[in-house]
N, C-alpha and C positions, 0 to 999 in steps of 0.2 A: 400695542399700547392697552393693557384696562384706559380704559374712560375717568378722566378724574371728577373729582364729585363735583368738581367744579358748574358741568356739564350738567348741573338742573336745571342751569337758568335756561336754559331749550323747554323747558315745562310753558316758560312766559310767552312761548310762542305756540301756544299751541292756540289760547282764545283766537290770534287769528287766521288758521286754519280751520278754526272748528266753522268760525262764523263761514268764509269758504262755501263752508257745506249748508247753509242754510242763506246763502249770502242771494240765490235766486229767490227770493221768498221774503213780503215790504205789506209790513202790518200800521192799521192807519189806528189811531190811539183814539178811544171814547169822547165826544164834544163833549161830556157834563164826566161828570167825575164818578169815579168808579165806586160801587158798593162793599161793604165789608167784603162779602163772597166773589167780586172780581178781585176787590185786594189783593184777595186770600192764594184763589187762581193766579191768577196772575205772578206773584211773587214762586209759588210752584213751578211756574213751566221757567221763570227769571234764573233760577239758582238750578234746576236740572234740565234744562231741555236747551238755556240758556238763551232763551228771546223770548220777548214776551207770546203770549199764546192769540191765533189770531181769532174770529169774529167767531167760526164756527167752532173751536176749539172751546172759547171762555162760557157761549151758548151752553155746550154740553155741559159745561164742569158746573158751573151755573144749573142746571138742570136738575142734574143728579144730586149738588147740595139740599137745592131748596123737597125736590123728592124724598127726601130721608135717610140717603145714600151720608153713611157713617165718611170721616174724611180720612181716617184711616183708609176704608176699601178706596175714595180716591183716587190717594198716594199711590195706593198699594199697585193701582192699575195703568196709573202713568207710568211707575218702576217700571216695569216689565212692555210698557208697548213703543208702534214702530216711530214714536219720535224721541223716545226715550235711550233705545237700542242700540241707533246709527251710531248718539254722538257717546254713549262708552265704550262703545268698541273704539270709531275712532279716540281716541283719550289714552286707551291702552296702547295699541298701536303706537301711539305717537310718542308712549310715556318711557320706553322702551327700543321703543327701531328710528325712532325721529324721525318719523312718517305715516303717513296716513296709509290705513290697506288700500290696499286693491281691491278690485271690483270684487274679484273672486274670493278675498283674503276677509273680506267684508258679510259677503253673503255666510258663507262658514261659519264666523267664530257667530251669523247673529241665527241660525237653521242652528247651528249648537248649543247657544243660548235660549231658544224659544226650546227648545227640546228640551234641558237639565234645568235651565233658571238659576244657573253655577258661578254668578258673573265669576268668583273668585280663582273658579274652573277655564275661562278663556283666559285672564293673566296670566296661569302658569303656562297654557300651550303656545301663547304667545313667547313665555319667557324659556319654555323646552325645548320653543322650535328651532331649524337650522338656520334662518336668516339673523338671530337673535346670537346666535351660539357665534354663531363667520362673526355677526358685531362688536365681537366683546374678546377675540382675538386669535378663534378657537383653540385654545386655549381652557382643559376642563380649569385648571387652578386659577385662570383668569375669573372664565366663565363661575365657581364658582364666588369669588370675590365680589364680582361687579352683581351676581344676584344679592349677595349681603347690601352691598351699596345702593341696588335699588330697591331694594325691601324694606328693609331697616334703620335705611340713612345713615350703617357705620360698616368701616372695612373689618372684616372677617379677624377671627385671631387665629393663629399659625393655625393650631389644633382642630381648626372649625374645618379650617382649607382641607388639612390632609385628611381629615374622618369622610366629610361628603364629595369629592373629589375620589380616593378612592373606590365607594359605594358608584360614583358613576364609573369611574376603571374597568371596575371590576363586573358593574353590569348588573348589582343588585338592584340599583335602582336608576329609572330614567332621569335624565336635562327635567323632564315635565314635576316628574316628582319629588325631583330634591327640591323644586321652586314652590312647589306647592307644600311641601314639609316645614319651609323658611314663613310662606303667606300664613302658615298658622300657627304659627308659632305665637305662643305670651307675649313677646318684645312688637311682635307685628302687631296683634291685638291693643294694646296699649296703643300703640301711634298714630291706629287709623281711627281710634276712640278720640285720644286727647294726642295727639301730633309728640313731637320729641319738648324735650323741657327747654320751658322758653325758648321758643321759637313759633309758637301757634299766634303765629298775629291771624285777627279772628275778621281784622277788618279786609286783611287782603287774601280771606280764602274765597273760594268762589269752585265748583266743581272741574273747573279744568283744570285743577291742581291736584286732581285726586289724585292717589299714588304716594305723592309727597309725601314721603310722614309727616311732613306740616301740617300734612292737612289735614287735618283732626277735623273727624267727622260730625263732633258738637260743633267745630268754628262754624262749616260750611253749614249746617242746618239753621245753626243756636245764634250765632256771630258771639259764642261764649265757648270759654273751658268749658271740660266737665268736670261736679265736684268730685272727691276722689273715692264716694260709694257710688258715683256715678261710673265714673272707668275703672274700676272695679266689678260694677255688676254684667258693660259692656263689653268687656274684654274679656273675659269668661265666658260669656257668649257665646263669642267673634270666634276667640279659639277653638271652642270644644263644637262648632260649625254653622257661626250662623253668620248672614251673609248681613254685606253692610249697607245693602239696599233695605233690608226690616229695616233696621234698626234709623238709615233713613226715612224709612216712609212712621215707624213709629216717633220721631221728633216730629219731624214734618204734620204731624198729625194734633201738635197736641197745644192747646193755650195759646201757649207762650210764644210758640210760629207762630200763631192765629193775628197776637196780638203783636207782634213782629210786621205782620203787611199791612197793618195796619195805618 
């Protein structure tokens, strides 16, 4: 049976599971008020790593920024770091398979991510996997329907199902490549920049809801919707091969984000 669209509420449990991922760590807040740089680094960790930085991470971030390093290069480094990748991989697995990855799956995805830097390819790998196919009924039509529901938040038309399913069945395209084609579509680009129309409640969007069509990047990072020009610029950039982490880094290095952290 095709998973009902309502099943997206399962994503609400991602936060709980990701807390387990880092529950062995405890963090002490400074006794004194945080400096502007400390507030900035702390917000970055809370937004993307889902926890505050520990004392050494905070000190390293402050030293880098005070030493003349740019905010952009610091965020870019954080989004390819050992502390971010496991969070990203775990969220992707839970979104599509409603479970955390096994140790072997996590290690394989992490190695692929470090080698390629292609976060979207990790999503396509999971969607194109046998576990995902089995999870959605082991039927090609159901696979295509659920793919559209998971990625662009709607049920595909009969024509879309027929076209993509016939390509998969005929062997002209793999399930992974079918997933990548939908992930890279202009429709997905708009959703991942600005969310579903009328559905992106920015105060409720965190990284743990990434992948949900309502989890707009602008809401995730800047707590607001993108303007029409911002949406057009970045959705086109995404469709042309840009990585979401690149957009996140750009947004999180702006003065607007800095001000939000204060």
